[in-house]
BALOBA-1460 file (C-alpha; in Angstrom, 3 decimals):
// residues 176
<rec num="1" residu="m" x="2.054" y="21.938" z="-5.751"/>
<rec num="2" residu="i" x="3.660" y="18.278" z="-6.349"/>
<rec num="3" residu="r" x="1.426" y="14.867" z="-6.267"/>
<rec num="4" residu="l" x="2.343" y="12.713" z="-3.512"/>
<rec num="5" residu="p" x="0.106" y="9.409" z="-2.180"/>
<rec num="6" residu="r" x="-2.074" y="9.594" z="0.730"/>
<rec num="7" residu="t" x="-3.441" y="6.741" z="2.418"/>
<rec num="8" residu="i" x="-7.361" y="6.193" z="2.118"/>
<rec num="9" residu="r" x="-9.529" y="3.762" z="3.737"/>
<rec num="10" residu="l" x="-12.515" y="2.273" z="1.416"/>
<rec num="11" residu="d" x="-13.525" y="-0.398" z="4.158"/>
<rec num="12" residu="p" x="-11.846" y="-1.733" z="7.534"/>
<rec num="13" residu="s" x="-10.176" y="-4.373" z="6.552"/>
<rec num="14" residu="d" x="-6.730" y="-2.415" z="6.783"/>
<rec num="15" residu="l" x="-7.895" y="-2.524" z="10.867"/>
<rec num="16" residu="v" x="-7.796" y="-6.170" z="10.391"/>
<rec num="17" residu="i" x="-4.953" y="-7.321" z="8.154"/>
<rec num="18" residu="f" x="-1.960" y="-5.133" z="9.398"/>
<rec num="19" residu="e" x="-0.562" y="-4.706" z="12.938"/>
<rec num="20" residu="r" x="-1.150" y="-1.218" z="12.665"/>
<rec num="21" residu="a" x="-3.151" y="0.638" z="9.962"/>
<rec num="22" residu="a" x="-2.725" y="3.834" z="9.112"/>
<rec num="23" residu="a" x="-5.239" y="6.663" z="9.508"/>
<rec num="24" residu="p" x="-7.142" y="7.865" z="6.217"/>
<rec num="25" residu="g" x="-5.547" y="11.204" z="5.296"/>
<rec num="26" residu="e" x="-1.574" y="10.336" z="5.722"/>
<rec num="27" residu="w" x="1.122" y="11.233" z="3.535"/>
<rec num="28" residu="a" x="2.565" y="7.857" z="2.423"/>
<rec num="29" residu="v" x="5.678" y="6.066" z="0.865"/>
<rec num="30" residu="p" x="5.487" y="2.351" z="-0.700"/>
<rec num="31" residu="g" x="7.760" y="1.735" z="2.682"/>
<rec num="32" residu="g" x="9.518" y="-1.390" z="0.975"/>
<rec num="33" residu="f" x="13.016" y="-0.455" z="3.486"/>
<rec num="34" residu="e" x="10.568" y="-1.437" z="6.590"/>
<rec num="35" residu="f" x="11.917" y="-4.766" z="5.400"/>
<rec num="36" residu="w" x="15.440" y="-4.476" z="4.451"/>
<rec num="37" residu="d" x="16.592" y="-6.564" z="7.446"/>
<rec num="38" residu="s" x="13.931" y="-9.206" z="7.146"/>
<rec num="39" residu="d" x="14.164" y="-12.371" z="5.226"/>
<rec num="40" residu="p" x="10.934" y="-12.167" z="3.165"/>
<rec num="41" residu="a" x="10.181" y="-16.150" z="3.275"/>
<rec num="42" residu="t" x="10.166" y="-16.126" z="6.991"/>
<rec num="43" residu="l" x="7.351" y="-13.035" z="7.162"/>
<rec num="44" residu="t" x="4.039" y="-14.578" z="8.694"/>
<rec num="45" residu="g" x="0.831" y="-12.782" z="9.580"/>
<rec num="46" residu="k" x="0.161" y="-9.283" z="9.382"/>
<rec num="47" residu="r" x="4.103" y="-8.461" z="8.760"/>
<rec num="48" residu="r" x="3.796" y="-10.261" z="5.700"/>
<rec num="49" residu="q" x="0.697" y="-8.746" z="4.786"/>
<rec num="50" residu="a" x="2.537" y="-5.325" z="5.215"/>
<rec num="51" residu="f" x="5.013" y="-6.649" z="3.082"/>
<rec num="52" residu="r" x="3.122" y="-7.929" z="0.485"/>
<rec num="53" residu="g" x="0.772" y="-4.935" z="-0.269"/>
<rec num="54" residu="g" x="1.172" y="-2.012" z="2.381"/>
<rec num="55" residu="f" x="2.068" y="1.571" z="1.974"/>
<rec num="56" residu="l" x="3.693" y="2.932" z="5.220"/>
<rec num="57" residu="g" x="1.932" y="6.090" z="6.124"/>
<rec num="58" residu="l" x="4.170" y="8.564" z="7.509"/>
<rec num="59" residu="a" x="2.215" y="10.080" z="10.444"/>
<rec num="60" residu="s" x="1.221" y="6.965" z="12.456"/>
<rec num="61" residu="l" x="3.994" y="4.446" z="10.695"/>
<rec num="62" residu="g" x="0.865" y="2.337" z="9.878"/>
<rec num="63" residu="w" x="0.075" y="0.355" z="7.044"/>
<rec num="64" residu="s" x="-2.630" y="1.108" z="4.222"/>
<rec num="65" residu="t" x="-3.397" y="-1.112" z="1.320"/>
<rec num="66" residu="l" x="-4.427" y="2.009" z="-0.802"/>
<rec num="67" residu="v" x="-3.438" y="5.301" z="-1.426"/>
<rec num="68" residu="e" x="-4.799" y="8.167" z="-3.519"/>
<rec num="69" residu="v" x="-2.591" y="10.979" z="-5.736"/>
<rec num="70" residu="v" x="-3.159" y="14.220" z="-4.124"/>
<rec num="71" residu="e" x="-1.561" y="17.781" z="-4.412"/>
<rec num="72" residu="a" x="0.702" y="18.704" z="-1.773"/>
<rec num="73" residu="s" x="2.160" y="21.998" z="-0.982"/>
<rec num="74" residu="a" x="5.785" y="22.677" z="-0.559"/>
<rec num="75" residu="a" x="5.334" y="22.565" z="3.072"/>
<rec num="76" residu="e" x="3.599" y="19.463" z="3.334"/>
<rec num="77" residu="r" x="5.838" y="17.656" z="1.392"/>
<rec num="78" residu="e" x="8.726" y="19.239" z="3.787"/>
<rec num="79" residu="a" x="6.683" y="17.785" z="6.909"/>
<rec num="80" residu="a" x="6.391" y="14.431" z="5.100"/>
<rec num="81" residu="l" x="10.211" y="14.815" z="4.486"/>
<rec num="82" residu="t" x="10.847" y="15.498" z="7.913"/>
<rec num="83" residu="a" x="8.440" y="12.855" z="9.411"/>
<rec num="84" residu="l" x="10.448" y="10.182" z="7.333"/>
<rec num="85" residu="a" x="13.662" y="11.121" z="8.318"/>
<rec num="86" residu="a" x="12.901" y="11.094" z="11.853"/>
<rec num="87" residu="h" x="11.664" y="7.624" z="11.796"/>
<rec num="88" residu="i" x="14.675" y="6.470" z="9.651"/>
<rec num="89" residu="l" x="17.191" y="8.184" z="11.945"/>
<rec num="90" residu="s" x="15.394" y="6.411" z="15.100"/>
<rec num="91" residu="a" x="14.449" y="3.213" z="13.682"/>
<rec num="92" residu="h" x="16.539" y="2.044" z="11.265"/>
<rec num="93" residu="g" x="20.128" y="3.634" z="12.915"/>
<rec num="94" residu="a" x="20.814" y="6.142" z="9.964"/>
<rec num="95" residu="p" x="24.369" y="7.314" z="11.100"/>
<rec num="96" residu="d" x="23.544" y="11.239" z="11.325"/>
<rec num="97" residu="a" x="20.613" y="13.260" z="10.423"/>
<rec num="98" residu="a" x="21.759" y="14.062" z="7.294"/>
<rec num="99" residu="a" x="21.994" y="10.495" z="6.025"/>
<rec num="100" residu="a" x="18.613" y="10.173" z="7.208"/>
<rec num="101" residu="r" x="17.292" y="13.153" z="5.400"/>
<rec num="102" residu="a" x="18.986" y="12.088" z="2.016"/>
<rec num="103" residu="a" x="17.405" y="8.522" z="2.411"/>
<rec num="104" residu="a" x="13.874" y="10.143" z="3.321"/>
<rec num="105" residu="e" x="14.412" y="12.365" z="0.421"/>
<rec num="106" residu="e" x="15.004" y="9.257" z="-1.989"/>
<rec num="107" residu="e" x="11.537" y="8.011" z="-0.835"/>
<rec num="108" residu="i" x="9.430" y="11.139" z="-1.061"/>
<rec num="109" residu="a" x="11.064" y="11.312" z="-4.725"/>
<rec num="110" residu="f" x="10.150" y="7.603" z="-5.661"/>
<rec num="111" residu="a" x="6.801" y="8.035" z="-3.864"/>
<rec num="112" residu="a" x="6.373" y="11.322" z="-6.186"/>
<rec num="113" residu="s" x="7.009" y="9.780" z="-9.613"/>
<rec num="114" residu="l" x="4.444" y="7.472" z="-8.650"/>
<rec num="115" residu="c" x="1.801" y="10.182" z="-8.548"/>
<rec num="116" residu="d" x="1.933" y="10.991" z="-12.174"/>
<rec num="117" residu="h" x="-1.525" y="10.676" z="-12.464"/>
<rec num="118" residu="p" x="-4.658" y="12.781" z="-11.917"/>
<rec num="119" residu="p" x="-5.368" y="13.763" z="-8.417"/>
<rec num="120" residu="g" x="-7.789" y="10.915" z="-7.066"/>
<rec num="121" residu="t" x="-6.027" y="8.205" z="-8.919"/>
<rec num="122" residu="v" x="-5.866" y="5.255" z="-6.410"/>
<rec num="123" residu="l" x="-2.718" y="3.273" z="-5.904"/>
<rec num="124" residu="a" x="-1.851" y="-0.318" z="-4.876"/>
<rec num="125" residu="l" x="0.776" y="-2.013" z="-4.905"/>
<rec num="126" residu="s" x="2.454" y="-5.564" z="-4.778"/>
<rec num="127" residu="r" x="5.585" y="-6.901" z="-3.204"/>
<rec num="128" residu="r" x="6.795" y="-10.236" z="-3.998"/>
<rec num="129" residu="v" x="10.206" y="-11.835" z="-4.415"/>
<rec num="130" residu="e" x="11.421" y="-13.086" z="-7.533"/>
<rec num="131" residu="e" x="14.995" y="-14.723" z="-8.198"/>
<rec num="132" residu="g" x="15.936" y="-13.623" z="-4.714"/>
<rec num="133" residu="a" x="15.040" y="-10.074" z="-5.052"/>
<rec num="134" residu="v" x="12.243" y="-7.862" z="-3.915"/>
<rec num="135" residu="r" x="9.824" y="-6.349" z="-6.548"/>
<rec num="136" residu="e" x="7.346" y="-3.919" z="-6.454"/>
<rec num="137" residu="q" x="4.423" y="-3.942" z="-8.782"/>
<rec num="138" residu="f" x="2.309" y="-0.586" z="-8.579"/>
<rec num="139" residu="r" x="-1.462" y="-0.534" z="-10.069"/>
<rec num="140" residu="t" x="-3.873" y="2.253" z="-10.684"/>
<rec num="141" residu="l" x="-7.280" y="2.223" z="-10.022"/>
<rec num="142" residu="h" x="-9.678" y="4.601" z="-11.933"/>
<rec num="143" residu="r" x="-13.402" y="5.752" z="-10.702"/>
<rec num="144" residu="r" x="-15.666" y="5.160" z="-13.186"/>
<rec num="145" residu="a" x="-16.896" y="7.745" z="-15.523"/>
<rec num="146" residu="e" x="-20.849" y="6.501" z="-15.354"/>
<rec num="147" residu="p" x="-21.729" y="4.630" z="-12.059"/>
<rec num="148" residu="l" x="-22.640" y="1.150" z="-12.825"/>
<rec num="149" residu="r" x="-26.310" y="0.711" z="-13.538"/>
<rec num="150" residu="d" x="-26.963" y="-3.044" z="-14.239"/>
<rec num="151" residu="p" x="-24.892" y="-5.092" z="-11.267"/>
<rec num="152" residu="g" x="-25.452" y="-8.191" z="-12.882"/>
<rec num="153" residu="a" x="-23.164" y="-7.138" z="-15.748"/>
<rec num="154" residu="l" x="-20.541" y="-7.297" z="-13.530"/>
<rec num="155" residu="p" x="-17.858" y="-10.164" z="-14.856"/>
<rec num="156" residu="v" x="-17.823" y="-11.558" z="-11.097"/>
<rec num="157" residu="f" x="-21.428" y="-12.957" z="-11.439"/>
<rec num="158" residu="a" x="-22.516" y="-15.488" z="-14.204"/>
<rec num="159" residu="v" x="-25.156" y="-18.279" z="-14.329"/>
<rec num="160" residu="v" x="-23.787" y="-21.266" z="-13.951"/>
<rec num="161" residu="e" x="-25.838" y="-24.457" z="-14.213"/>
<rec num="162" residu="e" x="-25.665" y="-27.224" z="-11.427"/>
<rec num="163" residu="v" x="-24.880" y="-30.555" z="-11.894"/>
<rec num="164" residu="e" x="-27.369" y="-32.318" z="-9.284"/>
<rec num="165" residu="d" x="-25.083" y="-35.799" z="-9.163"/>
<rec num="166" residu="l" x="-21.818" y="-33.695" z="-8.055"/>
<rec num="167" residu="p" x="-21.253" y="-33.650" z="-4.026"/>
<rec num="168" residu="p" x="-21.272" y="-29.682" z="-2.998"/>
<rec num="169" residu="d" x="-17.800" y="-28.240" z="-2.614"/>
<rec num="170" residu="r" x="-16.935" y="-27.816" z="1.261"/>
<rec num="171" residu="p" x="-13.505" y="-26.400" z="1.151"/>
<rec num="172" residu="d" x="-11.322" y="-26.247" z="4.377"/>
<rec num="173" residu="l" x="-10.980" y="-22.427" z="5.264"/>
<rec num="174" residu="t" x="-8.399" y="-23.262" z="7.928"/>
<rec num="175" residu="l" x="-6.087" y="-24.537" z="4.928"/>
<rec num="176" residu="l" x="-6.524" y="-21.225" z="3.307"/>
């Protein structure tokens, strides 16, 4: 058995932020090649969201914010490889099936290299342009050993003293 990333959905946000969201349970790759012919500076909206933080699901060719490390059989790896090679051939103009398969093999190997973690580890990615080059950064998220018993202990919550003479903040959400 090898380990590969598989899409997960912890909430419905992928359905809103991506043009096409991957279904939970699809084999996935980082999918940065989907943007090879795009200028990242000109990407907007949902395509920009996919560039900035999406994994490509291989069944739907939709995007997922998170993937989970899962053990895959040789047959499952082969099915993922075949699906990706077919996509590269049809959508990205590979010169022939052998070239498409070689490119897919490289992408699947890279995806597998990200999965050097225990099954169940969640992966997230961030893509950005630095000095003219696209950079991908991957993070791992792990389940807590014990459930949090005191939600007030989370660092996102704090007691803040209000000063009466300051006007309330009224952010313009259309500018965000």
